[in-house]
C-alpha positions in Angstrom: -1.9 -14.4 -21.6 -3.9 -11.6 -22.3 -4.6 -11.0 -18.7 -0.9 -11.3 -17.7 -0.2 -8.7 -20.7 -3.1 -6.4 -19.2 -1.6 -6.4 -15.8 1.7 -5.6 -16.9 0.9 -2.6 -18.8 -1.2 -1.4 -16.0 0.8 1.5 -15.1 -1.7 2.8 -12.3 -1.5 0.1 -10.4 2.4 -0.3 -10.6 2.4 3.6 -9.9 0.4 3.2 -6.9 2.3 0.4 -5.3 5.8 2.4 -5.8 4.1 5.6 -3.9 2.8 3.1 -1.3 6.2 2.0 -0.6 8.3 4.9 -1.0 5.7 6.3 1.9 5.5 3.4 4.1 9.6 3.2 3.7 9.9 6.9 4.7 8.0 6.3 8.0 10.1 3.4 9.1 9.9 1.4 12.0 8.3 2.8 15.1 8.7 1.2 18.6 6.2 1.7 21.1 7.7 1.0 24.6 5.2 -0.9 26.8 6.6 -2.6 30.0 9.6 -4.6 29.7 9.3 -5.0 25.8 8.1 -2.8 23.0 5.8 -3.2 20.1 7.1 -2.7 16.8 5.1 -1.1 13.6 6.7 -2.2 10.6 6.4 -0.6 7.2 5.1 -3.6 5.8 2.1 -2.7 8.0 1.9 0.4 7.1 1.6 -0.5 3.5 -1.4 -3.3 3.9 -3.1 -0.4 5.7 -2.8 2.2 3.1 -3.3 -0.5 0.3 -6.7 -1.5 2.2 -7.7 2.0 2.1 -6.9 2.7 -1.6 -8.8 -0.7 -2.4 -11.6 0.4 -5.1 -13.8 -1.9 -3.0 -13.6 0.0 0.0 -13.2 3.7 -1.3 -14.9 4.8 -4.4 -13.0 7.2 -5.6 -9.6 5.6 -5.5 -11.5 3.0 -7.8 -11.8 5.6 -10.4 -8.2 6.4 -10.6 -7.1 2.8 -10.8 -9.5 1.9 -13.4 -9.3 4.5 -15.8 
């Protein structure tokens, strides 16, 4: 129960997710035409990549802000 409460009160994580979501939705869907079809880059892909880069195990300075 203590872990669930700790996760809910971790405002830095929630703020990071909200900012990532706003940025990705602002970028929107990008269509790259290839021959007869096109490749769609959706905001979920951007959110995944930004979240991966901000992962404390990948980039140490991001971990300092998230784990204060």
